[in-house]
C-alpha positions as MATLAB code, in Angstrom:
seq = 'MLIGYARVSTPEQDLTPQLDALLDAGCERTFSDKASGAKANRAGLAEALSHARAGDVLVVWKLDRLGRTMKGLVDLAAELAASGIGLRSITDGIDTAGAAGKLVFHILAAMAEMERDLNRERTTAALIVARREGRVGGRKTVMTPKRLEAARKLLASGMTIREIAPTIGVSVPTLYRHLPAPEQEAISAEVTTD';
ca = [
      36.237   -7.012  -30.651;
      33.901   -8.648  -28.195;
      32.795   -6.092  -25.471;
      31.047   -7.407  -22.492;
      28.292   -5.821  -20.361;
      27.178   -6.976  -17.037;
      24.383   -5.529  -14.694;
      22.953   -6.399  -11.256;
      20.089   -4.324   -9.881;
      21.395   -3.682   -6.393;
      24.857   -3.024   -4.807;
      24.494   -6.186   -2.747;
      24.295   -8.473   -5.645;
      27.305  -10.146   -7.074;
      28.403   -9.386  -10.684;
      31.173  -12.283  -10.622;
      28.989  -15.013  -12.431;
      28.159  -12.658  -15.193;
      31.797  -11.293  -15.620;
      33.202  -14.957  -15.611;
      30.561  -15.978  -18.356;
      31.665  -12.872  -20.347;
      35.420  -13.747  -20.114;
      34.678  -17.333  -21.137;
      32.889  -15.943  -24.193;
      36.020  -14.085  -25.232;
      35.281  -10.629  -24.308;
      38.340   -8.403  -24.271;
      36.819   -5.461  -22.371;
      33.911   -5.593  -19.876;
      31.723   -2.963  -18.434;
      29.210   -3.261  -15.702;
      26.642   -1.459  -13.610;
      25.104   -1.950  -10.211;
      21.820   -0.265  -11.048;
      18.112   -1.004  -11.830;
      17.376   -1.979  -15.346;
      14.629    0.716  -15.312;
      17.218    3.480  -15.059;
      17.930    5.169  -18.400;
      21.340    6.345  -17.310;
      23.676    3.600  -16.566;
      27.334    4.719  -16.811;
      28.659    1.256  -17.348;
      26.234    0.723  -20.461;
      27.007    4.218  -21.721;
      30.771    3.536  -21.620;
      30.454    0.220  -23.358;
      28.428    1.716  -26.097;
      30.883    4.642  -26.521;
      33.865    2.150  -26.597;
      32.169   -0.029  -29.336;
      32.910    0.558  -33.063;
      31.519   -0.927  -36.277;
      32.334   -4.609  -36.441;
      32.419   -4.966  -32.662;
      29.952   -7.209  -30.738;
      28.254   -6.258  -27.442;
      27.899   -9.441  -25.400;
      25.686   -9.815  -22.544;
      25.026  -12.712  -20.176;
      21.273  -12.452  -20.673;
      19.133   -9.897  -22.732;
      17.246   -8.632  -19.618;
      20.731   -7.201  -18.331;
      20.305   -4.370  -21.035;
      16.976   -3.199  -19.967;
      13.547   -4.183  -18.689;
      11.260   -3.430  -21.505;
      11.015   -5.091  -24.900;
      10.671   -1.698  -26.491;
      13.999   -0.612  -24.758;
      15.677   -3.587  -25.904;
      14.673   -3.435  -29.452;
      15.466    0.242  -29.590;
      18.927   -0.405  -28.418;
      19.416   -3.294  -30.931;
      18.298   -1.026  -33.616;
      20.791    1.570  -32.585;
      23.578   -0.973  -32.350;
      22.812   -2.352  -35.842;
      22.632    1.179  -37.188;
      26.273    1.557  -35.848;
      27.323   -1.785  -37.262;
      27.621   -3.355  -33.829;
      26.500   -6.776  -33.157;
      24.646   -8.090  -30.176;
      25.068  -11.552  -28.513;
      23.320  -13.056  -25.551;
      25.103  -16.011  -23.864;
      22.144  -17.666  -22.159;
      19.353  -16.618  -24.573;
      21.439  -18.057  -27.455;
      20.916  -14.827  -29.709;
      23.604  -13.526  -31.894;
      22.464  -10.640  -34.448;
      25.672  -11.406  -36.476;
      23.940  -14.382  -37.892;
      20.727  -14.686  -39.827;
      18.782  -16.625  -37.183;
      19.650  -13.943  -34.600;
      18.486  -11.143  -36.928;
      15.402  -13.048  -37.602;
      14.655  -13.500  -33.776;
      15.197   -9.661  -33.327;
      12.929   -8.777  -36.082;
      10.286  -10.852  -34.385;
      10.773   -9.216  -31.067;
      10.751   -5.760  -32.685;
       7.367   -6.687  -34.409;
       5.997   -7.961  -31.000;
       7.126   -4.846  -29.280;
       5.407   -2.646  -31.858;
       2.305   -4.607  -31.422;
       2.489   -4.194  -27.689;
       2.833   -0.359  -28.079;
      -0.176   -0.368  -30.475;
      -2.307   -2.374  -28.134;
      -1.449   -0.083  -24.992;
      -2.208    2.959  -27.236;
      -5.593    1.387  -28.117;
      -6.439    0.528  -24.575;
      -5.439    3.938  -23.282;
      -7.614    5.677  -25.895;
     -10.651    3.433  -25.048;
     -10.185    4.105  -21.293;
     -10.009    7.768  -22.042;
     -13.263    7.685  -24.034;
     -15.093    5.832  -21.240;
     -13.806    8.186  -18.650;
     -14.884   11.262  -20.604;
     -18.232    9.766  -21.186;
     -18.563    9.382  -17.368;
     -17.521   12.960  -16.810;
     -14.070   12.268  -15.577;
     -11.363   14.346  -17.043;
      -7.616   13.347  -16.852;
      -4.752   15.471  -15.574;
      -3.827   17.094  -12.506;
      -6.207   18.709  -10.060;
      -6.219   22.528  -10.063;
      -4.820   24.220   -7.003;
      -7.037   27.025   -7.649;
     -10.011   26.464   -5.497;
     -13.095   28.682   -5.556;
     -11.980   30.062   -2.097;
      -8.589   30.982   -3.381;
     -10.053   32.574   -6.550;
     -12.498   34.574   -4.464;
      -9.415   35.733   -2.185;
      -7.567   36.581   -5.274;
     -10.329   38.951   -6.468;
     -10.595   40.563   -3.279;
      -6.837   41.151   -3.111;
      -6.909   42.514   -6.648;
      -9.772   44.819   -5.870;
      -7.625   46.130   -2.807;
      -4.900   47.192   -5.158;
      -2.385   44.411   -5.046;
      -0.672   43.206   -8.185;
      -0.851   39.668   -9.632;
       2.668   39.060   -8.513;
       1.951   39.975   -5.054;
      -1.297   38.071   -4.753;
       0.061   34.722   -6.238;
       2.383   33.827   -3.282;
      -0.061   35.273   -0.739;
      -2.687   32.744   -1.708;
      -0.218   29.911   -2.448;
      -0.296   29.575   -6.315;
       1.981   30.467   -9.201;
       1.697   33.619  -11.136;
       0.844   31.751  -14.358;
      -1.938   29.679  -12.495;
      -3.425   33.121  -11.256;
      -3.350   34.661  -14.758;
      -4.970   31.531  -16.171;
      -8.054   31.831  -13.649;
      -8.071   35.628  -13.638;
      -7.586   36.735  -17.326;
      -6.675   40.303  -18.298;
     -10.300   41.427  -19.007;
     -11.489   40.303  -15.658;
      -8.415   41.932  -13.990;
      -9.229   45.121  -15.796;
     -12.923   44.980  -14.731;
     -12.059   44.500  -11.063;
      -9.554   47.353  -11.279;
     -12.103   49.550  -12.863;
     -14.634   48.842  -10.101;
     -12.035   49.891   -7.515;
     -11.249   53.200   -9.311;
     -14.928   54.108   -9.914;
     -15.953   53.519   -6.252;
];
């Protein structure tokens, strides 16, 4: 069975040209979405995939209707192949049911893998340079020296960590990270000996 899938990015766009092309291609069922290709959850695509069985072919007007990234497209094609479902793109002239279509997809998969490897290498190189320059990645801490000092004073006054955290505007785990148990005990001990 030929199962068609059409997608446009916004509600204002018209699906009609894609749907007409899918009907002309012989699709018995068609599913559609009006959502960005970047969205992972597309109800129409999910429904089309759940409807497809081994031996069926998922037909799209153009490959970019399935997703934005090469990796996402290759992963989807691999998922379809594992389920025994073919993939055909009308305008791109790709059909994984034939040897040429499979070859094209293997080439695309190799290119996607190379792209991932290059991105990984560039990221690693950039992190090494940043560390060498004294920059560290990640989110900035919310625990400022001022807040830490306030937390120590409040702890010395007898308040608990759970009471202090909302008072200074941080979470309990953040406060525990910056005031480990030995330091808490030392502050509490100073209060009881005074």
